Every structure is written in structure tokens, then in C-alpha cells.
N, C-alpha and C positions, 0 to 999 in steps of 0.2 A: 187111393193112396194109402199107403200102411206108413205111419208116423212114428212105429216103435222100431228100436233099434235090435239087431240081433247079435249075437254072441261075436260073430265076425265083424261087425261094423264096430261094435266098442272095442275089440282088441285092435282094429285100424286107429280109432281114436287115440286109444293107449300109446300106440307106437309113434303116431303123430306127435303126441304131447311131449312125449320123451325126447323125440329128436328136435323138437322146437326149443325144449328147454337146455339141450346140449349146444344148440348152433346159434342160438340168437346173440350169448354173450361174445362171440367170436366175431360178430360184426364190426367193421370200421364207422367211427363217428359218421354221423348224416350231414352231408355238405347243406350249405344254407340254400334258400328257395330261389335264388337268383343265379346260382353256380348248374346251369344245365349240363355242361360238358361232368362235372363232378357227380351230379343227380343220377346221369346217364350211367357212367362207372359203377356207381352205388346199386342202383336198379339191376344192372347186368350182373354183378357179383352175387346178387340174393338169387336172380333167376337161375344163375349156373349151380348155385348150392340145390336149390329146387330140383334141377334137373338131375344133378348127380346122386340124388337122393331118391328118384324116382317119382317125385312129386309134380313136374312140370307137366302141363297138359293132362293132369290127372283125369278127367272126364271126356277128354277127346278119345275117338276111336283107336284101336290100338295099330289099325292101318295108316292112321294119321301121324304117329309116333307118340300117342297118348297112352294109357293104361287100361281105357276103356271101365274106368270105376263107373259103379252105380250112382244114381242121382242121390242117394242118402251118403254116400262117401264124399262124393264133392260136397256136398253142403256142410258135412263133418267137417272136411279140410277148411271151409271157407269160415265155420264158425271158430274152430281152434286156432287159426292163425291169426284172425283179427282179436280175439281175445288174448292172445299171447303178445301183442303187442308186434307182430311181424311186419316188416315192411309190405307196402302195398306194390301191385304190379308197376307203378309210377310211370316211367317213360315208355315201357312195354304194354300200357294199355291198349292202344291201338291193334298191335301186333297180335297179343293173346286174345283179347276179346271181341276182335272185331276182324281185322285181316284174316288172320291164321284159321278162325272157324268156318268163315267163308270160303277159303280156299281148300280147306276140308272137305267142304261139303259141296263145293262147285268145280273147285280144278281139276285139271287132269293130272294123271299120275305123275308125268314128270313134273308140273307145276309144286305137286304136292312134296315130292322128292327135293325140288329145288328151294323153297321158300319155308316149309313148315320145321324142318331140323333148326335151322338158325334162329327161328322164332323161339322155340322151344329152348335152346341152349342159352339165349339172351345175347346172341351175337349181333341179331339185328334188329333196330326199332322202326318203326313203322309210323306213319302219319297218316292222317284222313284228310282227303281233298274232295269234298262234297260241297259244302256251303259256298256261296257266291256274294260278291257285295251287292248285287243287284235282284237276286233271287230270293233273299230272305229265307222264309220257313217253306218255300215253294221249291222243293228240290226239283219239280220235272222242268222248272223254268231255266236251268243252267244254260249257259251259253259258251261254256268253254269247248272251242271247236278241236276234233281230231281228223286230220284228212289222210287218207290212207295213200302211200306213196311206195309203191314196192310191198317189201316185208315190213315196213314201219308205219306208225303213226305220226303226223307232224302234228303237236298240241300245241295250241294257243289259245290264252285267256288268263284267269287269274281265280284264285280262291281264297277264302277267308276263314277266320276261326279254325285254322290248321293246326290240330294239335301236335305239339312235340317236334315240328318241322326244322326248328334249327338244330335237333341232333338225330335226325330220321335218316335212314338209308333207303327205305323205300317208303312210297305213297300209295295208298289205295284211291285211286283217281277215277271221277266220273266224267266223261266226255260226251260230248255231242257227235255222234258220226254220221246222222243224216238228218241234217235240219228241216228237209221236205216233210219227215214223217210226224205223226202226231206226238205231242210232247213227251209222252212216257215210253214212245217205242223206239225212238231213235238215240237212245243212250246206251254207253258201253263201258263197263268196269275193266280199267287197267292198273296194272302194277307198274308204277313209273319209278325207277332208280334217281334218287335226290341228287346223285353225282353227275347225272346228264346236263349237257352243256344247254343254256338258256333259261336256267332255273333261277329266280332272286327271292330272296327270304326276307321277309321284313317282319320283325317280332310285333307284338301287339301288347299293351300293358292293360290288364284289367282294373275294373274297379278296386278289387281287394289288393292291387299293386302287383300281381304275380305276372309272368310272361311267358305262361304254357301255350298260348296260341300265337299263329302268325299269318301275315298274308301272304302268298305265294304267287309270284307273277311268271307266266310261263310263255316265252317268246320262241316259237318253232322249236318245241324240244322233241326230239325223236324217240318214240317208243316203240320197241319190237311186237310185232304181232304176236309174237310167242307169248308175250304178257300179257295178252287180253285173258280173262278169266270170264268164262261164259261166251255165247254168241256174239258177234257184233249185232247191236241193237236191241241187245236182251239183258243190257246193264240195269234197268228198271228192275227186274225180277230178282237178279243177284242181287241189288242193293236192298230191295224187302228182306233177303236173306240175312244181310250185314246189319240191318236195323233190328230187326227181331233178335239177333243176339245182343245187340246193344241196350234194347229195352227191356229184354226179357231176363237176362241173367247177369248183366255185367255191373249191376249195384248190390248185388248180394251181399259182399263184403261191408258196404256202407250201412246196410239195414242195422247189422250186428254193432256197428261203430255208432249209430243213432241212438241204440238201447242203452249203451254203455254212456253216452253222452247225456242222455235222460237221467241216468242213475246219478251222475256227478251234478246235473242241475237241482235234483232231490234234494241231494246232501247238503249243497251251498245254501239251497232255501231254509233247511232246517237249522244250519249255521248261523245265517243272517236274519232270522226271524219272519222272513217272506212267506214261511209255511203256514203260520197261523191265516193267511189269506184262504178262504175257503174256495173262491173262485179258481185260484192257481192251483191249488190240489186238485181239482177237478180236471184241470187244462191239462196237468201232468199225468193224470190217471188215464184220460182219454188218449193221450200222446203214447203212452205204455201198451193200451190196446192195439192203436193205430199200428204200431210197429210190430207188435206181436202178428196181426193180421196180415201186414205185407209179408213178414218172414213165410208164414204159411203158403201165402200166393207163390212167393219165389219157389215152395217146394212142389206145388202144384204145377207150374210152369216148367219146371225142370223135369218133372216125374212125364209129363204130356211129352214134351220133346222126346226124351228117352223111349217112350212108347213108340212115336211115330216116325217122322223123318230123322230127328234128331236136331231139328231146328225149332226154335221157340216160335208159338204162334202168335195169333192178336192178343190173347191174355196177356201178352207182355206191355202193351200199351195201356191195360188196365192198371199194372202196378205202376208203370212209369208215370201215367197220370196222376195217381193217389200219391205216390213217394215224392214227387216234386212239391206238392203242396204240404206234405206231413214235414218235409225237412225244412222248408220255411216255417212253419208253425213252432217246430222243435227251437229253432236260434231266436223267433220272436220270444218264445219263453225265457230262453237264457237271458235276453235283454231285459225282461221283466224281472226277473231275479237278481241281476247284475245292478240295475237301477242305473245311476249315473256313469258307474264305471263300466257300463256296456259302449260308450263313448271312446274309452281308451284304446286306441289302436294296436298298443301290445297286447291286449287281450286276445286268446287264442279264439274264443267265442264269437269276438266281435269279426275276426278274419273268414270265419266259417259263416257268419250271418251274412256278411256281404257276398260271399261265395255262392250260398243256397238261393240266392236271386236269380242265377242265370238256370237253376234246373228246371224251372218252366219253360226254358228257350231250349237248352242244349238236347241233342239227341232227338229232336222233334218237340215243338211246341204243344202246350197243353191243347191248344185249339186243335191242332192235326190230331193228336191222340183221341181226342172226342169224336172226331170223324170217322176213325179208323173202328173205335168201338160201337158207333153207331151204325156204320155201314157192315162191318164185317161180323161182328159177334150179334148185335141188334137185329140186323138185317134191314134196316132201315133205309129209305131211298137216298141217292146221291142230291147234294144240294145243287141248286141251279149254278 
């Protein structure tokens, strides 16, 4: 992996910086955290601006509507947008980072034409219907059933932790189509329209007070067979593609944000005198090294994906495992610097600290990631 920048890549960075400088001041005020329709509109406005400027789906293949950018250009884009304070993907997280890349990799030409352009333009919002109340982290234990009836599947069951379900147009949905098959072989990946009859959405409030998740109840929802991505009962393999994107590259911008937060923590420590604590300085120094290494790991994962199938490999689990812990340690350090002020719910770092607790669970628990690393990278035997 070559980590140096060519003249062409530096020119790309300069053009991107100039564009960001020109357009970011034109954005409307960001809506409040509870105004999900407003947040969707805000995020969609930004996504359309990226699309019109040629930056949407920068690293997607050209035949999927992207620009086919190099891994380095992709990472430059993530660096510069985060450092400029540009909006995150927000409500478009699932569509741009999960469903879209999965459809690009596994969908038919008709499916790619149907779903990818609206994702890239910011017209459609997707949610993720993977987890279930009684399955926990064991995705293969899902029970939501899909029964074939002519040219449609009739889906009944429930999902939990469904990101952005309140404002979503589509759901990447995992269902069990063959209850007699081994757990990992009877699963199918469907694209379900959230406007279909029989869908009920109940928002969930998190520890941090936000409502970006929901329970989704499905009562004989009819989904066309044409909305199946991959073959029937091959959904587990398709899902591994989805989760590879989620674990391999979806947190790239957040690493840059964590580096910025760490610099702010160090600056506050100098101001309030806690910098005199030698143990705290060592802690901050170690975290600086950790996030630098995590960024290099992202570069490696993106380069490896580009050189092969375009799908991140099991190395994404190595990143996810360590990043989840490092993010928690970052905000524990922030709490140590803030002292009693860390109890103030109005503090931005306080909300981020509460949110960080979910990272060892979201996108696959740390225990699951350890199993993946052990079995698929180290070649260790499966547990009993």
C-alpha cells in the first residue's frame, strides 16, 4: 500500500477544499436532534449537493453511478469533509454505506438502475431490518418469516434497532424463507418498501436521549420477488457483504472526528490544569497513536477491497473491534478532563460518551468480531 500522494491526488484535494469552502456557508441551519423530518430534508439537501458536484458515491464503480475513484481519493474525501465540518451522511447512512454498496455488488442490472440513482441523489432513505428482539447478536437466529405466494413474499415478524425507520422509504430486510434449512442457509435479503401495508414503526429512545432507532412490526407485508437481492436462501452470504461494508469503511469519517476530539481534549486539559497529570498525558498520547493506526488500517482495508472484489474482507472486523474500544476510551478520557462537568447532560462530550457505549454492540458485538478474527483470519477452529 503506497501512502504517498500523487500530484493528481493533491490536485483533487485542492479542488475539494475549494468546493467545500464555497458551499458549506450556504447550508441552512441544522435541525434539532428530535426533528427527524427536518433532519432528513437537511441530509438530503447535502447529499444532492454532493451529487450535483460529482462527489456522491465517489468510490462506487462507474457502472453503479459512482466515479470509480481510487482508494486514496476516497480517503482524501473523507478526511477533507470531516475536517471542514461538512454534514455527515446522517439519515442516508444505511443507503449509502450498507444497502447501496450491497446492491452494487450483488444486485441485478435492473435492481442497480432502480435503487442506486435515488440513493446517490439523496431522494431515498433506507433503514436496516436485521436485528430482532429475541435473536440478540445471533443474526442467524432471526425468526421473521417470508412465505412465497406467487410473485410476492408475505412477511410476518418484527425487527428492532432499525436505524432511521421513521423517515425511511426502503428497508434492507433479512427474512427466513426456509425454516427447515440450517440456520445460516434459510435466510433471504429483501428490499422492502416502507410504504407497504402491514408495517408499524415504534420509535425507541436511547440512553443518550435520541430516537434514531425503532421497532418495526410486520403483519403479512407483501414484498415482490423482484425485490430479492441474491438468490432465495442465499441471504446469509449477501448479508456478510453488507456487514463487511459496515465494519470495514463506514466508520472512516468517525476516526478523523475522534482525532479532532482528542486534540480538543488535550487543549482543555492544558487550560484547566489536568495536563499536569502524567498518567493523563500518557493516556492521551496512547490514544493519539491508536487513532493514527486505525486510520492506517482503514487505508489498508479500502486498498485491499479495491484490489480484489471491491468488498472489504474480514480485516474490517479487526478495525471494528479495536475502534469500538478506543472510542469508549476516548470519551472516558474526556470525562476525566471535564471532572464534575462530565455529569452535565448539556455537555456535547457527555452525550458522545453515552453514545460510545453502544459501539461494542452495534454492527456486531465485540464478541462476534473476535470470533470472526479467530476463525477467518487466524484460522482457529470454531467453538463448540
